[in-house]
KEMIKE-963030 format. One record per residue: y, x, z of N, C-alpha, C, O, CB in turn; residue in one letter. Coordinates in steps of 0.1 Angstrom, whole numbers, padded with zeros to 4 digits, always signed. Atoms other than C-alpha are relative to their C-alpha. Glycine has a CB too. Layout:
// residues N
YXZYXZYXZYXZYXZa ...
END
This chain:
// residues 225
-0002+0009-0010+0885+0434+2009+0012-0009-0002+0023-0005-0006+0001+0006+0014m -0011+0010+0003+0906+0402+2005+0009+0000+0012+0005-0004+0023-0006-0014-0003i -0010+0001-0010+0937+0405+2025+0008-0013+0001+0011-0018+0012+0010+0011-0001l -0008+0012+0000+0955+0374+2014-0002-0006-0014-0002+0001-0024+0015+0003+0003f +0000+0006+0013+0952+0349+1986+0008-0013+0000+0006-0022+0008-0015-0003-0004c -0008+0012+0000+0978+0323+1977-0008-0011-0006-0015-0009-0016+0013+0003-0009l +0007+0012+0005+0965+0288+1971+0003-0002-0014+0015-0002-0018+0002-0012+0009p -0002+0003+0014+0961+0280+1934+0004-0014-0001-0004-0023+0001-0012+0004-0009v -0005+0014+0002+0982+0249+1926-0002-0004-0014-0002-0016-0017+0014-0001+0004c +0002+0003+0014+0977+0252+1889-0012+0009-0005-0009+0020-0011+0013+0002-0009m +0011-0009+0003+0942+0265+1882-0001+0004-0015+0003-0004-0024-0013-0008+0003s +0001-0005+0014+0936+0286+1851-0012-0006-0007-0013-0004-0019-0001+0016+0001a +0013+0004+0006+0903+0269+1845+0000-0016-0003-0011-0021-0005-0011+0003+0008q +0000+0015+0003+0914+0232+1840+0007-0002-0014+0015+0006-0018+0007-0007+0011i -0006+0003+0014+0923+0216+1806+0014-0004+0002+0017-0014+0009-0009-0010-0007e -0014+0003-0002+0960+0215+1803+0008+0005-0012+0003+0013-0020+0006+0004+0013r -0008-0006+0011+0989+0222+1779+0006+0013+0005+0008+0015+0017+0012-0010-0003d -0005-0013-0004+1003+0258+1779+0014+0001-0006+0018-0006-0015-0009+0011-0006f -0013-0003+0005+1038+0271+1774+0001+0015-0003+0006+0023+0005+0011-0004+0011l -0001-0014+0004+1034+0304+1756+0014+0005-0001+0023-0003-0005-0008+0003-0013p -0014-0006-0001+1064+0327+1759+0005+0004-0015-0002+0011-0022+0001+0012+0009v -0006-0004+0013+1086+0329+1728+0010+0010+0003+0022+0008+0006+0007-0013-0007e -0009-0011-0005+1101+0363+1734+0013+0001-0008+0023+0003-0001-0008+0013-0003w -0013+0000+0007+1127+0362+1706+0009-0011+0004+0021-0009+0005-0003-0001-0015k -0008+0011-0004+1139+0328+1717+0006+0003+0014+0018+0001+0016-0008-0013+0001t -0005-0004-0013+1142+0340+1753+0011+0011-0001+0021+0010+0006-0011+0004+0009i -0010-0011+0001+1160+0372+1743+0013-0006-0005+0024-0001-0001-0005+0011-0009a -0012+0005+0005+1185+0352+1723+0008-0009+0010+0020-0008+0011-0003-0009-0013k -0006+0009-0010+1191+0327+1751+0007+0009+0011+0018+0006+0016-0010-0009+0007k -0005-0009-0010+1197+0356+1776+0013+0006-0006+0023+0008+0001-0010+0011+0004v -0011-0006+0006+1221+0373+1752+0012-0010-0002+0023-0006+0000-0004+0006-0014k -0010+0010+0002+1240+0341+1744+0006-0005+0013+0019-0006+0014-0006-0012-0007k -0006+0005-0012+1244+0329+1780-0007+0006+0012-0015-0001+0019-0001-0016+0000d +0007-0006-0011+1232+0354+1806+0003-0006+0014-0006-0006+0022+0004+0015+0001p -0003+0006-0013+1250+0336+1834-0008-0012+0003-0012-0015+0014+0015-0004+0001e +0009+0011-0002+1230+0305+1828-0014+0004+0004-0020-0002+0013-0001-0008-0014y +0013-0004-0004+1198+0324+1830+0000+0006+0014-0010+0004+0022-0005+0011-0010v -0001-0005-0013+1210+0342+1861+0000-0012+0010-0006-0011+0021+0013+0008+0002k +0000+0012-0009+1216+0307+1876-0014-0005+0002-0018-0009+0013+0009-0010-0006g +0014+0005-0001+1180+0297+1868-0008+0010+0009-0017+0005+0017-0006-0001-0014l +0007-0009-0008+1167+0329+1884+0003-0002+0015-0006-0002+0023+0004+0015-0004v -0004+0002-0014+1187+0322+1916-0007-0013+0005-0011-0013+0017+0015-0001+0001a +0006+0012-0004+1173+0287+1917-0015+0002+0002-0021-0004+0012+0002-0012-0010r +0014-0003-0001+1137+0299+1912-0003+0009+0013-0013+0008+0019-0006+0007-0012l +0001-0009-0011+1143+0325+1939+0005-0005+0013+0004+0002+0024+0006+0013-0003a -0006+0006-0012+1159+0302+1965-0011-0002+0010-0022-0005+0007+0008-0013-0003a +0009+0003-0011+1143+0298+1999-0006-0014-0001-0018-0015+0001+0006+0002+0013d +0005+0014+0001+1140+0261+1994-0001-0003-0015+0008-0002-0023+0010-0010+0006e +0003+0002+0014+1124+0252+1961+0009-0011-0006+0011-0022+0000-0014-0004-0002f -0009+0009+0007+1147+0234+1936-0010-0009-0009-0014-0004-0019+0010+0007-0009d +0010+0009+0007+1125+0204+1925+0005-0004-0014-0003-0010-0022-0003-0012+0008a -0005+0004+0013+1148+0198+1895-0003+0010-0011-0001+0007-0022+0015-0002+0001s +0004-0010+0010+1136+0229+1878-0012-0005-0008-0022-0009-0003-0003+0014+0007l +0011+0004+0009+1114+0221+1848-0008+0012-0003-0005+0023+0001+0006-0006-0013t +0009-0011+0004+1085+0242+1836+0007+0010-0009+0007+0022-0007-0013-0005-0006f -0007-0010+0009+1106+0256+1807+0011+0007+0007+0014+0019+0004+0006-0008-0012p -0011-0007-0008+1134+0264+1832-0007+0012+0007-0001+0023+0007+0006-0009+0010d +0007-0011-0007+1109+0285+1852-0004+0011-0009-0003+0023-0006-0013-0006+0008c +0004-0010+0010+1096+0302+1821+0013+0009-0004+0012+0021-0004-0006-0007-0013i -0012-0007+0004+1132+0311+1810+0005+0009+0012+0010+0020+0009+0011-0010-0004l -0005-0008-0011+1141+0323+1845-0009+0013+0002-0003+0024+0003-0001-0009+0013a +0008-0012-0003+1111+0346+1851+0000+0010-0012+0002+0022-0009-0014-0005+0003f +0001-0009+0011+1107+0360+1816+0014+0005-0005+0016+0015-0010-0007-0006-0012y -0014-0004+0003+1145+0360+1810+0005+0011+0009+0013+0019+0005+0009-0012+0001g -0004-0010-0009+1150+0381+1841-0004+0014-0005+0004+0024-0003-0007-0002+0014q +0004-0013+0005+1131+0409+1823+0011+0005-0010+0013+0017-0011-0013-0001-0007s -0010-0004+0010+1159+0409+1796+0013+0003+0007+0022+0010+0002+0002-0010-0010f -0013-0002-0008+1187+0408+1823+0000+0014+0005+0011+0020+0006+0001-0010+0011l +0000-0013-0007+1176+0440+1840-0008+0011-0008-0007+0023-0004-0006-0001+0014t +0008-0010+0007+1152+0457+1815-0009+0009+0009-0010+0021+0007+0008+0008-0009n +0009-0007-0009+1129+0467+1844+0007+0012+0007+0001+0022+0009-0012+0005-0007d -0008-0011-0006+1157+0488+1859-0004+0004+0014+0000+0015+0019+0015-0003+0000s +0004-0003-0013+1141+0486+1893-0013+0008+0001-0019+0010+0011-0003-0013+0008e +0013-0007+0000+1110+0506+1882-0001+0012+0009-0011+0014+0016-0003+0005-0014e +0001-0011-0009+1119+0538+1901+0000-0004+0014-0007+0002+0022+0013+0009-0003t +0001+0005-0014+1125+0518+1932-0014-0005+0004-0018-0004+0015+0011-0011+0002m +0014+0005-0002+1091+0502+1928-0010+0012+0003-0018+0011+0011-0005-0009-0012v +0009-0012-0002+1074+0536+1925+0002+0006+0014-0007+0010+0021+0003+0011-0010m -0003-0004-0014+1092+0546+1958-0007-0009+0010-0012-0005+0020+0015+0001+0002n +0006+0010-0008+1079+0514+1973-0015+0002+0002-0021+0002+0012+0003-0014-0005l +0015-0003+0000+1043+0523+1963-0002+0012+0010-0012+0011+0018-0005+0003-0014y +0002-0012-0008+1047+0557+1980+0002-0004+0015-0007+0000+0023+0010+0011-0003n -0002+0004-0014+1061+0542+2013-0012-0009+0004-0016-0007+0016+0013-0008+0001l +0011+0008-0004+1033+0516+2013-0012+0008+0002-0020+0006+0012-0002-0011-0011r +0012-0008-0002+1006+0542+2008+0001+0009+0012-0009+0012+0018-0001+0009-0013n -0002-0009-0012+1021+0563+2036+0000-0008+0013+0001-0003+0024+0013+0008-0001e +0000+0008-0012+1020+0533+2059+0013-0001+0007+0014-0004+0019-0010+0005+0010g -0014+0001-0006+1058+0533+2065+0005-0014+0000+0011-0019-0010+0010+0010-0007k -0002+0015-0001+1062+0497+2076+0015-0004-0002+0018-0011-0012-0005-0005+0013t -0014+0005+0001+1099+0493+2082+0007+0006-0012+0015-0001-0018+0008+0005+0013e -0006-0006+0012+1109+0517+2054-0004-0008-0012+0004-0010-0022-0003+0015-0001e +0005+0007+0012+1087+0498+2030+0006-0014-0001+0009-0018-0012-0015-0002+0002g -0007+0013+0000+1102+0464+2040+0014+0001-0005+0019-0007-0013-0001-0007+0014l -0014-0002+0005+1137+0478+2035+0000+0003-0015+0009-0002-0022+0006+0011+0008a +0001-0003+0014+1127+0492+2001-0003-0012-0008+0003-0014-0019-0010+0011-0003a +0003+0012+0008+1112+0459+1990+0013-0009-0001+0015-0015-0011-0011-0008+0007a -0012+0008+0000+1144+0441+2000+0011+0005-0010+0018-0003-0016+0006-0001+0014k -0009-0006+0009+1165+0465+1980-0004-0003-0015+0005-0006-0023+0001+0015+0001k +0005+0004+0014+1143+0458+1949+0004-0014-0003+0008-0018-0014-0015+0002-0001i -0003+0014+0002+1148+0421+1954+0015-0003-0002+0018-0013-0007-0006-0008+0012l -0014+0001+0003+1185+0426+1954+0003+0002-0015+0012-0004-0020+0008+0010+0008d -0001-0003+0014+1181+0439+1919-0007-0011-0009-0001-0016-0018-0005+0014-0004v +0008+0010+0007+1154+0416+1907-0007-0009+0011-0018-0005+0016-0011+0006-0009n +0005+0009-0010+1147+0386+1931-0014-0005-0004-0020-0012+0005+0009-0011+0003p +0013+0005+0004+1115+0378+1911-0010+0011-0002-0020+0009-0009+0002-0008-0013l +0009-0011+0001+1098+0412+1914-0012-0003+0008-0011-0003+0021+0007+0013+0003n +0012+0004-0008+1062+0404+1924-0005+0011+0009-0010+0009+0020-0011-0003-0010l +0004-0011-0008+1055+0439+1937+0008+0000+0013+0002+0001+0024+0002+0013-0007d -0008+0001-0012+1084+0436+1961-0003-0012+0009-0003-0011+0021+0015+0001-0003a +0002+0013-0007+1077+0400+1971-0013+0001+0008-0014-0002+0019+0000-0012-0009l +0013-0001-0007+1040+0406+1979+0000+0011+0010-0006+0009+0021-0011+0002-0011m -0001-0011-0010+1047+0439+1996+0007-0005+0013+0003-0003+0024+0006+0012-0005t -0008+0005-0011+1074+0423+2018-0008-0010+0008-0008-0010+0020+0013-0006-0005a +0008+0010-0007+1052+0393+2026-0011+0006+0008-0013+0002+0019-0005-0010-0010g +0011-0006-0007+1022+0414+2035+0005+0009+0012-0002+0009+0023-0008+0009-0009m -0005-0008-0011+1043+0438+2056+0004-0009+0012+0001-0006+0024+0012+0008-0004i -0004+0009-0011+1058+0409+2076-0012-0006+0007-0012-0007+0019+0010-0011-0006v +0012+0005-0007+1024+0394+2082-0006+0010+0009-0011+0007+0020-0010-0005-0011l +0006-0010-0009+1011+0427+2095+0009+0003+0012+0003+0005+0023-0001+0013-0008a -0008-0002-0011+1041+0431+2117-0001-0011+0010-0002-0009+0022+0015+0001-0004m +0001+0012-0009+1037+0396+2131-0013+0001+0008-0015-0004+0019+0000-0013-0008a +0013-0001-0007+1000+0404+2139+0000+0011+0011-0008+0011+0020-0010+0003-0010a -0001-0011-0009+1011+0436+2158+0010-0004+0011+0022+0001+0010+0003+0013-0007d -0010+0005-0010+1027+0419+2189+0004+0011+0010+0014+0009+0017-0006-0012+0007t -0004-0011-0009+1028+0452+2208+0012+0008-0005+0019+0013+0003-0012+0009+0002t -0011-0008+0006+1052+0468+2184+0012-0008-0005+0023-0004-0004-0005+0009-0011q -0011+0009+0005+1071+0439+2168-0001-0014+0006-0007-0023-0001-0001+0000-0016w +0001+0013-0007+1073+0411+2193+0008-0012-0006+0004-0023-0005+0004+0002+0014k -0009+0011+0005+1101+0392+2176-0003-0004-0015+0003-0013-0020+0014+0005+0000d +0003+0003+0014+1085+0391+2141-0011-0011+0000-0021-0010+0006-0005+0012-0008v +0010+0011+0000+1067+0358+2133-0006-0001-0014-0001+0004-0024+0008-0013+0003t +0007+0003+0013+1043+0347+2105+0009-0007-0009+0009-0005-0021-0013-0007+0003v -0009+0009+0008+1069+0322+2094+0010+0009-0008+0015+0005-0019+0008-0009+0009e -0010-0008+0007+1092+0351+2084-0005+0005-0013+0003+0010-0022+0004+0012+0009a +0006-0004+0013+1068+0360+2056+0001-0011-0011-0001-0008-0023-0015+0004+0002a +0000+0012+0010+1070+0325+2040+0009+0001-0011+0005-0002-0022+0002-0012+0008e -0009-0001+0012+1101+0330+2019-0005+0009-0011-0003+0006-0023+0014+0004+0005p +0005-0009+0010+1086+0360+2002-0013-0006-0007-0014-0005-0020-0003+0014+0006y +0013+0004+0005+1051+0345+1997+0002-0013-0008-0005-0016-0018-0010-0002+0011l -0003+0012+0007+1065+0311+1986+0006+0003-0013+0003-0003-0024+0009-0009+0008e -0006-0003+0012+1087+0327+1960-0011+0006-0010-0011+0003-0022+0011+0011+0002r +0010-0005+0008+1057+0347+1948-0009-0011-0006-0013-0010-0018-0009+0010+0008a +0009+0011+0005+1036+0315+1945+0007-0007-0012+0000-0010-0022-0002-0010+0012r -0007+0006+0012+1063+0300+1922-0002+0008-0012-0004+0003-0023+0014-0002+0003r +0001-0008+0011+1061+0330+1900-0014+0000-0006-0016+0000-0018+0004+0015+0004i +0014+0001+0004+1023+0330+1899-0002-0013-0008-0009-0013-0019-0010+0001+0011f +0002+0012+0007+1024+0294+1889+0007-0001-0014+0003-0007-0023+0005-0012+0009e -0007-0002+0013+1050+0302+1862-0008+0007-0010-0010+0003-0022+0014+0006+0002t +0009-0007+0009+1027+0328+1847-0012-0008-0004-0016-0008-0016-0005+0013+0007i +0012+0009+0003+0998+0303+1849+0003-0011-0010-0006-0016-0016-0005-0006+0013a -0004+0010+0010+1018+0279+1828-0002+0005-0014-0003-0003-0024+0015-0004+0002m -0001-0005+0014+1017+0303+1798-0014+0001-0006-0015+0003-0019+0005+0014+0001t +0013-0001+0006+0979+0304+1793-0011-0002+0010-0009-0007+0022-0002+0013-0007g +0012+0001-0009+0944+0304+1809-0008+0013+0001-0019+0013+0007-0009-0011-0005d +0007-0012-0001+0935+0340+1805-0011+0003-0011-0017+0013-0011-0007+0001+0013g +0009-0002+0011+0914+0335+1774+0006+0008-0011+0018+0010-0011-0005-0014-0005s -0005-0007+0012+0917+0354+1741+0010-0009-0008+0020-0004-0013-0011+0005-0009a -0008+0009+0007+0932+0323+1726+0013-0003+0007+0024-0006+0001-0007-0013-0003a -0011+0004-0009+0956+0316+1755+0002+0010+0011-0001+0007+0023-0001-0014+0005h -0002-0010-0011+0964+0348+1774+0012-0003+0009+0021-0011+0005+0002+0014-0007p -0012+0000-0009+0987+0350+1804+0010+0009-0005+0007+0021-0009-0005+0003+0015f -0011-0009+0004+1021+0364+1795+0005+0008+0012+0008+0002+0023+0011-0008-0007y -0006-0008-0011+1034+0393+1817+0011+0009-0006+0011+0012-0018-0011+0008+0007v -0010-0010+0004+1063+0418+1816-0003+0013+0006+0003+0023+0002+0014-0005+0004t +0004-0012-0007+1047+0444+1838-0016+0000+0002-0022-0010+0004+0007+0001+0014k +0014-0001-0003+1011+0457+1841-0003-0004+0014-0014-0010+0017-0005+0014-0004v +0002+0003-0014+1014+0454+1878-0002-0015+0003-0009-0019+0012+0010+0006+0009s +0001+0015-0002+1019+0416+1875-0014-0005-0004-0019-0015+0001+0010-0007-0009d +0014+0004+0003+0984+0414+1859-0009+0001+0012-0016-0008+0015-0006+0010-0011e +0009-0002-0012+0968+0428+1890+0005-0008+0012-0003-0013+0020+0000+0015+0004y -0005+0009-0011+0991+0408+1914-0006-0014-0003-0010-0021+0007+0015+0000+0000n +0005+0013+0004+0980+0376+1895-0015-0001+0003-0019-0010+0009+0003-0003-0014l +0015+0000-0002+0943+0385+1896-0003+0000+0015-0011-0008+0019-0006+0012-0007m +0003-0001-0014+0943+0395+1932+0004-0011+0009-0004-0017+0016+0005+0013+0006r -0006+0010-0010+0966+0371+1950+0001-0014-0005+0004-0023+0003+0014+0005+0003f +0000+0013+0005+0964+0341+1927-0014-0005-0004-0018-0016-0002+0010-0002-0011y +0013+0004+0005+0930+0341+1911-0012+0006+0009-0024+0003+0006-0002+0005-0014l +0010-0005-0009+0911+0360+1939-0010+0008-0007-0022+0007-0004-0006-0012+0008n +0009-0009+0008+0897+0386+1915+0004+0014+0005+0015+0019+0003+0002-0002-0015l -0003-0013-0006+0894+0420+1932-0008+0011-0006-0005+0023-0003-0002-0001+0015w +0009-0011+0006+0867+0439+1912+0001+0000-0015+0000-0011-0021-0014-0002+0005k -0001-0001+0014+0871+0451+1877-0009+0012-0006-0011+0022+0001+0015+0003-0004y +0008-0010+0006+0849+0471+1853+0008+0010-0009+0006+0022-0008-0011-0006-0008k -0008-0008+0009+0874+0483+1827+0012-0007-0005+0012-0020-0005-0009+0006-0012k -0012+0006+0007+0907+0477+1810+0002+0006-0013+0002+0019-0015+0013+0002+0009q -0003-0005+0013+0913+0480+1773+0012-0007-0005+0017-0017+0001-0012-0003-0009t -0013+0006+0006+0943+0471+1751-0001-0001-0015-0007+0007-0022+0012+0009+0004a -0002+0003+0014+0950+0457+1717+0015+0002-0003+0023+0006+0005-0006-0013-0005t -0014+0000+0004+0983+0455+1698+0008-0009+0008+0020-0008+0010+0002-0003-0015e -0008+0010-0007+0993+0425+1719-0005-0003+0014+0002-0010+0022+0001-0012-0008c +0006+0004-0013+0970+0422+1749-0007+0011+0008-0013+0021+0002-0011-0011-0003c +0009-0007-0009+0955+0439+1779-0012-0009+0002-0011-0021+0004+0007+0004+0013d +0012+0007-0002+0919+0429+1783-0007+0007+0012-0011+0018+0011-0010+0000-0013i +0007-0006-0011+0903+0434+1817-0013-0007+0002-0015-0019+0003+0009-0003+0013i +0013+0005-0002+0866+0431+1821-0003-0001+0015-0001+0010+0022-0011+0009-0007t +0001+0002-0014+0858+0417+1855-0014+0003+0005-0024+0002-0002+0003-0015+0003l +0012-0002-0006+0831+0426+1879-0002-0012+0010+0000-0010+0022-0001+0014+0008d +0001+0012-0009+0824+0391+1893+0011-0010-0004+0020-0007-0011+0000+0004+0014g -0010+0011+0002+0843+0358+1893+0004-0005+0013+0001+0000+0024-0006-0011-0009t -0005+0006-0012+0860+0336+1918+0000-0015-0002-0003-0020-0013+0014+0005+0004s -0001+0014+0001+0864+0299+1925+0012-0004-0010+0011-0014-0017+0003-0007+0013e -0011+0003+0008+0897+0301+1906-0001+0005-0015+0006+0000-0024+0012+0007+0005q +0001-0005+0014+0885+0320+1875-0015+0004-0002-0021+0012+0006+0009+0013-0002y +0014-0001+0002+0850+0319+1860-0004+0009-0012-0016+0011-0014-0006-0013-0001k +0003-0007+0013+0852+0340+1828-0002+0015+0003+0003+0020+0013+0011-0002-0010q +0003-0014-0002+0839+0376+1824+0012+0009-0003+0012+0021+0001-0012+0004-0008p -0012-0008+0004+0872+0388+1809+0013-0008+0002+0012-0020+0002-0001+0005-0015e -0013+0007-0002+0909+0380+1814+0010+0008-0009+0010+0020-0009+0004+0000+0015i -0009-0005+0010+0935+0385+1787+0015-0002+0005+0019-0012+0010-0002-0007-0014y -0014+0001-0004+0972+0393+1793+0008+0004-0013+0006+0015-0019+0004+0009+0012f -0008-0003+0011+0998+0392+1765+0011+0010+0005+0018+0007+0014+0007-0013-0006e -0009-0011-0005+1019+0425+1768+0010+0004-0010+0014+0016-0010-0009+0011+0004i -0011-0004+0009+1045+0424+1740+0012+0006+0007+0017+0016+0002+0004-0013-0008t -0012-0005-0007+1073+0428+1765-0003+0013+0007+0006+0021+0008+0004-0010+0010r +0004-0013-0006+1054+0456+1783+0002+0011-0010+0008+0022-0006-0014+0000+0005v -0002-0010+0010+1053+0476+1751+0014+0002-0004+0019+0013-0005-0008-0004-0013y -0014-0001+0004+1089+0468+1743+0008+0008+0011+0016+0016+0007+0006-0014-0001e -0007-0008-0011+1101+0481+1777-0004+0014+0000+0004+0023+0003-0004-0006+0014l +0004-0014+0001+1080+0512+1773+0007+0007-0011+0011+0019-0009-0015+0001-0002e -0008-0005+0011+1097+0518+1740+0014+0003+0004+0020+0013+0000-0001-0009-0013h -0014-0002-0004+1131+0513+1755+0002+0012+0009+0012+0020+0008+0005-0012+0007l -0001-0011-0009+1124+0539+1782-0002+0013-0007+0004+0023-0004-0011-0001+0011k +0003-0013+0007+1111+0565+1757+0013+0004-0008+0015+0016-0009-0011-0002-0010l -0012-0003+0008+1143+0562+1736+0013-0003+0007+0023-0006+0000-0001-0008-0013f -0012+0003-0008+1168+0557+1764+0010+0011-0002+0021+0010+0004-0004-0002+0015k 
END
C-alpha cells in the first residue's frame, strides 16, 4: 500500500545528462577539506533550500557525507527500525532526530521522521498540537536527496543510480519512483540489480540498477574495524 510518494522533479525516464559519482575524487576532496564538505552538507540539509547550490555541490555533499562519518550511525538506524516496527511513535521520532544530528542526510531517519509526524498530525485525539506542516522540513530534505541520487543515472545498466546504503535503494524506489513490488535482487561486482514486479508513472523498465561500490567499501571497513 502506498503511504506517501514524493513528487518527482527530475524523472529517471527523461533524456538528460548524468553526473556519475567519482568515488576517488570525492574521497580526496573530503580528506583535503572536510570543513568545506561539511558546509555543503549543512546547506543541503537546511530548512530553506539554498538555490546557489549547484548539482556538483549536491553530489559532493550527499556522497561526501558518507566519507565524513563512514556510516557511523548504522547501529542507531537499526534501533530506529526496531522502534518503528514496535509502533513506538515518540521514541521513534526522537531516535530519528538523534540520527540526523550525526548525519543530517540520512534518508531512513528523514523519511521515518516525516512519516511519523504525518501520522501524529492525523491523530488529533492524541497529538492535537502536531501539524502536517511540521513534517515538511524532513520530507523536503529527503526530496533534495532523492533528486541528487537521480542526477547520477537513470537506473539502467549503462547509467545506474549511485548509492551508499542498500536502504537508499528501497527509499528511492518507494518514495521517489513509486515502485513497491519486487521479484528479486541480485548483485554483481559493482551493482545491485532489482527485478521489479510492475512499473510506475515514474519508472517504466523491468529492472533497476544501483551502483554499490561504496556499499562494498563500507562493509569491508566494518569487517576489518
